[in-house]
A tleap script that builds the chain and sets N, CA, C and O, in Angstrom:
source leaprc.protein.ff14SB
mol = sequence {
  NMET VAL VAL ILE ARG MET ALA ARG GLY GLY
  SER LYS LYS ARG PRO PHE TYR ASN LEU VAL
  ALA ALA ASP SER ARG ASN ARG ARG ASP GLY
  ARG PHE ILE GLU ARG VAL GLY PHE TYR ASN
  PRO VAL ALA SER ASP SER ALA GLU LYS LEU
  ARG ILE ALA LEU ASP ARG VAL GLU TYR TRP
  THR LYS THR GLY ALA GLN LEU SER PRO ALA
  VAL GLU ARG LEU VAL LYS ASP TYR SER ALA
  LYS VAL SER ALA ALA CALA
}
set mol.1.N position { 1.661 -11.377 0.403 }
set mol.1.CA position { 1.974 -10.786 -0.881 }
set mol.1.C position { 3.377 -10.187 -0.820 }
set mol.1.O position { 3.770 -9.611 0.195 }
set mol.2.N position { 4.107 -10.322 -1.881 }
set mol.2.CA position { 5.463 -9.772 -1.975 }
set mol.2.C position { 5.384 -8.362 -2.543 }
set mol.2.O position { 4.667 -8.100 -3.509 }
set mol.3.N position { 6.141 -7.456 -1.919 }
set mol.3.CA position { 6.188 -6.061 -2.339 }
set mol.3.C position { 7.645 -5.676 -2.541 }
set mol.3.O position { 8.504 -6.046 -1.740 }
set mol.4.N position { 7.926 -4.942 -3.596 }
set mol.4.CA position { 9.257 -4.380 -3.790 }
set mol.4.C position { 9.174 -2.942 -3.301 }
set mol.4.O position { 8.443 -2.122 -3.857 }
set mol.5.N position { 9.944 -2.646 -2.239 }
set mol.5.CA position { 9.868 -1.331 -1.598 }
set mol.5.C position { 11.243 -0.918 -1.120 }
set mol.5.O position { 12.216 -1.661 -1.247 }
set mol.6.N position { 11.306 0.295 -0.562 }
set mol.6.CA position { 12.562 0.819 -0.061 }
set mol.6.C position { 12.659 0.572 1.439 }
set mol.6.O position { 11.695 0.778 2.175 }
set mol.7.N position { 13.825 0.131 1.881 }
set mol.7.CA position { 14.122 -0.029 3.301 }
set mol.7.C position { 15.179 1.015 3.653 }
set mol.7.O position { 16.249 1.048 3.045 }
set mol.8.N position { 14.883 1.858 4.624 }
set mol.8.CA position { 15.768 2.976 4.941 }
set mol.8.C position { 16.950 2.523 5.772 }
set mol.8.O position { 16.827 1.697 6.677 }
set mol.9.N position { 18.081 3.081 5.442 }
set mol.9.CA position { 19.307 2.878 6.203 }
set mol.9.C position { 20.013 4.217 6.298 }
set mol.9.O position { 19.424 5.256 5.998 }
set mol.10.N position { 21.242 4.200 6.704 }
set mol.10.CA position { 22.003 5.437 6.816 }
set mol.10.C position { 21.780 6.111 8.147 }
set mol.10.O position { 20.958 5.676 8.954 }
set mol.11.N position { 22.515 7.172 8.366 }
set mol.11.CA position { 22.416 7.887 9.634 }
set mol.11.C position { 21.386 9.008 9.545 }
set mol.11.O position { 20.764 9.226 8.506 }
set mol.12.N position { 21.229 9.698 10.646 }
set mol.12.CA position { 20.259 10.784 10.716 }
set mol.12.C position { 20.619 11.873 9.691 }
set mol.12.O position { 21.767 12.310 9.617 }
set mol.13.N position { 19.639 12.297 8.917 }
set mol.13.CA position { 19.765 13.324 7.873 }
set mol.13.C position { 20.686 12.920 6.729 }
set mol.13.O position { 21.068 13.766 5.920 }
set mol.14.N position { 21.049 11.640 6.647 }
set mol.14.CA position { 21.838 11.097 5.533 }
set mol.14.C position { 21.188 9.791 5.089 }
set mol.14.O position { 21.753 8.720 5.313 }
set mol.15.N position { 20.008 9.857 4.462 }
set mol.15.CA position { 19.288 8.627 4.136 }
set mol.15.C position { 19.981 7.810 3.046 }
set mol.15.O position { 20.657 8.343 2.165 }
set mol.16.N position { 19.789 6.520 3.142 }
set mol.16.CA position { 20.244 5.551 2.147 }
set mol.16.C position { 19.177 4.475 2.102 }
set mol.16.O position { 18.767 3.966 3.145 }
set mol.17.N position { 18.726 4.124 0.915 }
set mol.17.CA position { 17.636 3.169 0.788 }
set mol.17.C position { 18.081 1.937 0.015 }
set mol.17.O position { 18.700 2.047 -1.043 }
set mol.18.N position { 17.763 0.767 0.549 }
set mol.18.CA position { 17.912 -0.482 -0.182 }
set mol.18.C position { 16.570 -0.802 -0.820 }
set mol.18.O position { 15.530 -0.678 -0.172 }
set mol.19.N position { 16.581 -1.211 -2.077 }
set mol.19.CA position { 15.362 -1.667 -2.735 }
set mol.19.C position { 15.280 -3.163 -2.502 }
set mol.19.O position { 16.148 -3.919 -2.938 }
set mol.20.N position { 14.234 -3.582 -1.815 }
set mol.20.CA position { 14.137 -4.974 -1.390 }
set mol.20.C position { 12.805 -5.573 -1.790 }
set mol.20.O position { 11.792 -4.880 -1.887 }
set mol.21.N position { 12.830 -6.882 -2.021 }
set mol.21.CA position { 11.602 -7.657 -2.179 }
set mol.21.C position { 11.303 -8.239 -0.809 }
set mol.21.O position { 12.117 -8.973 -0.248 }
set mol.22.N position { 10.122 -7.908 -0.266 }
set mol.22.CA position { 9.784 -8.331 1.089 }
set mol.22.C position { 8.319 -8.725 1.162 }
set mol.22.O position { 7.506 -8.320 0.330 }
set mol.23.N position { 7.999 -9.517 2.166 }
set mol.23.CA position { 6.605 -9.832 2.464 }
set mol.23.C position { 5.951 -8.549 2.987 }
set mol.23.O position { 6.528 -7.847 3.817 }
set mol.24.N position { 4.770 -8.257 2.507 }
set mol.24.CA position { 4.122 -6.999 2.872 }
set mol.24.C position { 3.774 -6.920 4.349 }
set mol.24.O position { 3.530 -5.829 4.864 }
set mol.25.N position { 3.746 -8.051 5.040 }
set mol.25.CA position { 3.410 -8.051 6.465 }
set mol.25.C position { 4.599 -7.704 7.345 }
set mol.25.O position { 4.422 -7.422 8.530 }
set mol.26.N position { 5.808 -7.718 6.790 }
set mol.26.CA position { 7.005 -7.380 7.566 }
set mol.26.C position { 7.182 -5.864 7.646 }
set mol.26.O position { 6.663 -5.115 6.819 }
set mol.27.N position { 7.925 -5.437 8.658 }
set mol.27.CA position { 8.187 -4.013 8.849 }
set mol.27.C position { 9.001 -3.449 7.694 }
set mol.27.O position { 9.640 -4.191 6.948 }
set mol.28.N position { 8.969 -2.123 7.556 }
set mol.28.CA position { 9.671 -1.462 6.459 }
set mol.28.C position { 11.154 -1.811 6.442 }
set mol.28.O position { 11.703 -2.138 5.390 }
set mol.29.N position { 11.802 -1.744 7.598 }
set mol.29.CA position { 13.237 -2.012 7.672 }
set mol.29.C position { 13.530 -3.405 8.206 }
set mol.29.O position { 14.663 -3.700 8.587 }
set mol.30.N position { 12.523 -4.255 8.236 }
set mol.30.CA position { 12.675 -5.587 8.815 }
set mol.30.C position { 13.174 -6.609 7.821 }
set mol.30.O position { 13.956 -6.303 6.921 }
set mol.31.N position { 12.709 -7.821 8.003 }
set mol.31.CA position { 13.168 -8.953 7.203 }
set mol.31.C position { 12.747 -8.791 5.745 }
set mol.31.O position { 11.647 -8.319 5.458 }
set mol.32.N position { 13.623 -9.182 4.834 }
set mol.32.CA position { 13.307 -9.133 3.409 }
set mol.32.C position { 13.781 -10.403 2.734 }
set mol.32.O position { 14.569 -11.164 3.297 }
set mol.33.N position { 13.297 -10.625 1.528 }
set mol.33.CA position { 13.619 -11.838 0.777 }
set mol.33.C position { 14.896 -11.637 -0.030 }
set mol.33.O position { 15.797 -12.475 0.000 }
set mol.34.N position { 14.969 -10.509 -0.757 }
set mol.34.CA position { 16.118 -10.275 -1.629 }
set mol.34.C position { 16.325 -8.776 -1.809 }
set mol.34.O position { 15.364 -8.011 -1.904 }
set mol.35.N position { 17.578 -8.370 -1.853 }
set mol.35.CA position { 17.925 -6.978 -2.138 }
set mol.35.C position { 18.115 -6.849 -3.647 }
set mol.35.O position { 18.918 -7.574 -4.233 }
set mol.36.N position { 17.387 -5.936 -4.276 }
set mol.36.CA position { 17.447 -5.810 -5.736 }
set mol.36.C position { 18.104 -4.514 -6.196 }
set mol.36.O position { 18.221 -4.281 -7.399 }
set mol.37.N position { 18.534 -3.671 -5.270 }
set mol.37.CA position { 19.209 -2.445 -5.659 }
set mol.37.C position { 19.336 -1.489 -4.499 }
set mol.37.O position { 19.040 -1.829 -3.354 }
set mol.38.N position { 19.787 -0.272 -4.817 }
set mol.38.CA position { 19.891 0.767 -3.808 }
set mol.38.C position { 19.619 2.133 -4.415 }
set mol.38.O position { 19.697 2.318 -5.630 }
set mol.39.N position { 19.299 3.088 -3.547 }
set mol.39.CA position { 19.054 4.474 -3.940 }
set mol.39.C position { 19.682 5.362 -2.886 }
set mol.39.O position { 19.375 5.240 -1.701 }
set mol.40.N position { 20.563 6.259 -3.316 }
set mol.40.CA position { 21.241 7.180 -2.412 }
set mol.40.C position { 20.890 8.606 -2.838 }
set mol.40.O position { 21.549 9.162 -3.717 }
set mol.41.N position { 19.859 9.211 -2.229 }
set mol.41.CA position { 19.413 10.533 -2.674 }
set mol.41.C position { 20.390 11.660 -2.381 }
set mol.41.O position { 20.276 12.729 -2.982 }
set mol.42.N position { 21.340 11.465 -1.487 }
set mol.42.CA position { 22.293 12.526 -1.142 }
set mol.42.C position { 23.690 12.235 -1.685 }
set mol.42.O position { 24.675 12.749 -1.155 }
set mol.43.N position { 23.786 11.423 -2.726 }
set mol.43.CA position { 25.082 11.080 -3.311 }
set mol.43.C position { 25.699 12.301 -3.977 }
set mol.43.O position { 25.001 13.135 -4.553 }
set mol.44.N position { 27.022 12.387 -3.886 }
set mol.44.CA position { 27.718 13.471 -4.571 }
set mol.44.C position { 27.697 13.204 -6.076 }
set mol.44.O position { 27.254 12.143 -6.517 }
set mol.45.N position { 28.167 14.149 -6.845 }
set mol.45.CA position { 28.113 14.027 -8.307 }
set mol.45.C position { 28.911 12.829 -8.821 }
set mol.45.O position { 28.514 12.190 -9.795 }
set mol.46.N position { 30.031 12.525 -8.172 }
set mol.46.CA position { 30.867 11.428 -8.649 }
set mol.46.C position { 30.396 10.060 -8.158 }
set mol.46.O position { 30.753 9.036 -8.741 }
set mol.47.N position { 29.603 10.037 -7.098 }
set mol.47.CA position { 29.147 8.764 -6.537 }
set mol.47.C position { 27.914 8.258 -7.286 }
set mol.47.O position { 27.151 9.030 -7.866 }
set mol.48.N position { 27.747 6.954 -7.253 }
set mol.48.CA position { 26.594 6.328 -7.898 }
set mol.48.C position { 25.350 6.569 -7.049 }
set mol.48.O position { 25.355 6.315 -5.845 }
set mol.49.N position { 24.291 7.057 -7.679 }
set mol.49.CA position { 23.082 7.434 -6.956 }
set mol.49.C position { 22.035 6.320 -6.925 }
set mol.49.O position { 21.294 6.182 -5.951 }
set mol.50.N position { 21.980 5.538 -7.987 }
set mol.50.CA position { 20.932 4.535 -8.121 }
set mol.50.C position { 21.460 3.332 -8.889 }
set mol.50.O position { 22.114 3.479 -9.921 }
set mol.51.N position { 21.169 2.135 -8.370 }
set mol.51.CA position { 21.483 0.903 -9.089 }
set mol.51.C position { 20.354 -0.086 -8.832 }
set mol.51.O position { 19.984 -0.337 -7.685 }
set mol.52.N position { 19.815 -0.643 -9.903 }
set mol.52.CA position { 18.720 -1.601 -9.796 }
set mol.52.C position { 19.032 -2.792 -10.693 }
set mol.52.O position { 19.452 -2.627 -11.838 }
set mol.53.N position { 18.823 -3.990 -10.163 }
set mol.53.CA position { 18.948 -5.213 -10.965 }
set mol.53.C position { 17.599 -5.415 -11.660 }
set mol.53.O position { 16.695 -6.046 -11.111 }
set mol.54.N position { 17.476 -4.876 -12.867 }
set mol.54.CA position { 16.194 -4.903 -13.579 }
set mol.54.C position { 15.724 -6.320 -13.866 }
set mol.54.O position { 14.519 -6.571 -13.899 }
set mol.55.N position { 16.648 -7.253 -14.074 }
set mol.55.CA position { 16.241 -8.638 -14.320 }
set mol.55.C position { 15.561 -9.234 -13.091 }
set mol.55.O position { 14.596 -9.985 -13.229 }
set mol.56.N position { 16.046 -8.913 -11.897 }
set mol.56.CA position { 15.424 -9.414 -10.674 }
set mol.56.C position { 14.081 -8.742 -10.404 }
set mol.56.O position { 13.154 -9.389 -9.917 }
set mol.57.N position { 13.969 -7.455 -10.714 }
set mol.57.CA position { 12.685 -6.759 -10.558 }
set mol.57.C position { 11.662 -7.372 -11.497 }
set mol.57.O position { 10.510 -7.581 -11.117 }
set mol.58.N position { 12.080 -7.660 -12.727 }
set mol.58.CA position { 11.185 -8.297 -13.694 }
set mol.58.C position { 10.757 -9.685 -13.218 }
set mol.58.O position { 9.592 -10.061 -13.349 }
set mol.59.N position { 11.697 -10.434 -12.669 }
set mol.59.CA position { 11.366 -11.762 -12.135 }
set mol.59.C position { 10.311 -11.664 -11.042 }
set mol.59.O position { 9.331 -12.408 -11.055 }
set mol.60.N position { 10.508 -10.751 -10.097 }
set mol.60.CA position { 9.559 -10.633 -8.987 }
set mol.60.C position { 8.196 -10.153 -9.447 }
set mol.60.O position { 7.178 -10.617 -8.933 }
set mol.61.N position { 8.150 -9.229 -10.407 }
set mol.61.CA position { 6.844 -8.770 -10.896 }
set mol.61.C position { 6.123 -9.875 -11.650 }
set mol.61.O position { 4.896 -9.960 -11.598 }
set mol.62.N position { 6.869 -10.723 -12.350 }
set mol.62.CA position { 6.232 -11.851 -13.045 }
set mol.62.C position { 5.687 -12.892 -12.074 }
set mol.62.O position { 4.738 -13.608 -12.394 }
set mol.63.N position { 6.289 -12.975 -10.885 }
set mol.63.CA position { 5.791 -13.927 -9.892 }
set mol.63.C position { 4.730 -13.308 -8.992 }
set mol.63.O position { 4.313 -13.933 -8.017 }
set mol.64.N position { 4.283 -12.087 -9.300 }
set mol.64.CA position { 3.160 -11.495 -8.586 }
set mol.64.C position { 3.498 -10.391 -7.613 }
set mol.64.O position { 2.614 -9.927 -6.894 }
set mol.65.N position { 4.743 -9.949 -7.561 }
set mol.65.CA position { 5.117 -8.882 -6.632 }
set mol.65.C position { 4.585 -7.531 -7.114 }
set mol.65.O position { 4.496 -7.274 -8.315 }
set mol.66.N position { 4.239 -6.688 -6.163 }
set mol.66.CA position { 3.783 -5.336 -6.467 }
set mol.66.C position { 4.922 -4.358 -6.189 }
set mol.66.O position { 5.702 -4.559 -5.259 }
set mol.67.N position { 5.018 -3.302 -6.992 }
set mol.67.CA position { 6.000 -2.243 -6.755 }
set mol.67.C position { 5.342 -1.132 -5.956 }
set mol.67.O position { 4.195 -0.767 -6.213 }
set mol.68.N position { 6.073 -0.596 -4.985 }
set mol.68.CA position { 5.552 0.574 -4.282 }
set mol.68.C position { 5.612 1.757 -5.260 }
set mol.68.O position { 6.374 1.711 -6.226 }
set mol.69.N position { 4.823 2.812 -5.025 }
set mol.69.CA position { 4.834 3.945 -5.958 }
set mol.69.C position { 6.213 4.578 -6.147 }
set mol.69.O position { 6.580 4.937 -7.265 }
set mol.70.N position { 6.975 4.716 -5.068 }
set mol.70.CA position { 8.311 5.318 -5.171 }
set mol.70.C position { 9.252 4.427 -5.972 }
set mol.70.O position { 10.020 4.920 -6.798 }
set mol.71.N position { 9.198 3.126 -5.736 }
set mol.71.CA position { 10.059 2.190 -6.469 }
set mol.71.C position { 9.644 2.135 -7.930 }
set mol.71.O position { 10.496 2.026 -8.813 }
set mol.72.N position { 8.365 2.207 -8.191 }
set mol.72.CA position { 7.886 2.203 -9.575 }
set mol.72.C position { 8.462 3.395 -10.349 }
set mol.72.O position { 8.867 3.249 -11.502 }
set mol.73.N position { 8.497 4.560 -9.720 }
set mol.73.CA position { 9.068 5.760 -10.345 }
set mol.73.C position { 10.561 5.576 -10.583 }
set mol.73.O position { 11.060 5.917 -11.656 }
set mol.74.N position { 11.284 5.041 -9.598 }
set mol.74.CA position { 12.729 4.835 -9.746 }
set mol.74.C position { 13.054 3.827 -10.839 }
set mol.74.O position { 13.983 4.034 -11.618 }
set mol.75.N position { 12.299 2.743 -10.900 }
set mol.75.CA position { 12.531 1.711 -11.926 }
set mol.75.C position { 12.277 2.289 -13.311 }
set mol.75.O position { 13.028 2.014 -14.246 }
set mol.76.N position { 11.237 3.076 -13.447 }
set mol.76.CA position { 10.915 3.696 -14.737 }
set mol.76.C position { 12.048 4.624 -15.185 }
set mol.76.O position { 12.474 4.569 -16.339 }
set mol.77.N position { 12.531 5.472 -14.283 }
set mol.77.CA position { 13.627 6.395 -14.611 }
set mol.77.C position { 14.917 5.647 -14.928 }
set mol.77.O position { 15.624 5.992 -15.874 }
set mol.78.N position { 15.223 4.614 -14.128 }
set mol.78.CA position { 16.460 3.865 -14.313 }
set mol.78.C position { 16.444 3.075 -15.625 }
set mol.78.O position { 17.450 3.027 -16.334 }
set mol.79.N position { 15.311 2.460 -15.947 }
set mol.79.CA position { 15.240 1.680 -17.181 }
set mol.79.C position { 15.334 2.584 -18.411 }
set mol.79.O position { 15.899 2.185 -19.430 }
set mol.80.N position { 14.783 3.802 -18.323 }
set mol.80.CA position { 14.917 4.743 -19.433 }
set mol.80.C position { 16.360 5.172 -19.592 }
set mol.80.O position { 16.841 5.314 -20.716 }
set mol.81.N position { 17.064 5.382 -18.482 }
set mol.81.CA position { 18.459 5.794 -18.517 }
set mol.81.C position { 19.351 4.687 -19.078 }
set mol.81.O position { 20.266 4.954 -19.857 }
set mol.82.N position { 19.081 3.450 -18.680 }
set mol.82.CA position { 19.875 2.315 -19.148 }
set mol.82.C position { 19.646 2.073 -20.645 }
set mol.82.O position { 20.592 1.805 -21.385 }
set mol.83.N position { 18.398 2.169 -21.082 }
set mol.83.CA position { 18.119 1.930 -22.508 }
set mol.83.C position { 18.677 3.059 -23.375 }
set mol.83.O position { 19.049 2.821 -24.524 }
set mol.84.N position { 18.743 4.282 -22.845 }
set mol.84.CA position { 19.314 5.397 -23.600 }
set mol.84.C position { 20.829 5.247 -23.711 }
set mol.84.O position { 21.420 5.630 -24.720 }
set mol.85.N position { 21.452 4.695 -22.687 }
set mol.85.CA position { 22.906 4.523 -22.686 }
set mol.85.C position { 23.343 3.391 -23.625 }
set mol.85.O position { 24.465 3.399 -24.131 }
set mol.86.N position { 22.468 2.436 -23.851 }
set mol.86.CA position { 22.840 1.283 -24.690 }
set mol.86.C position { 22.681 1.537 -26.157 }
set mol.86.O position { 22.959 0.655 -26.970 }
savepdb mol mol.pdb
quit
């Protein structure tokens, strides 16, 4: 089964997460199919904190991918922000 989840990167105490579509049997930071965005929780005010390719997330969910709870929350917040800006 394909899962859209966060893969942790960055250094110690400076997390950076890639939002990836991966096989659920692979490790959290292991092999993935496609990178669909990123989340930087410690970004400064001027830096970009979150970017998601909503079209790719929609494609993967239509093909049967599940969103992890954290990614589901981020996608919901990001899509509301994008629709408000447009």
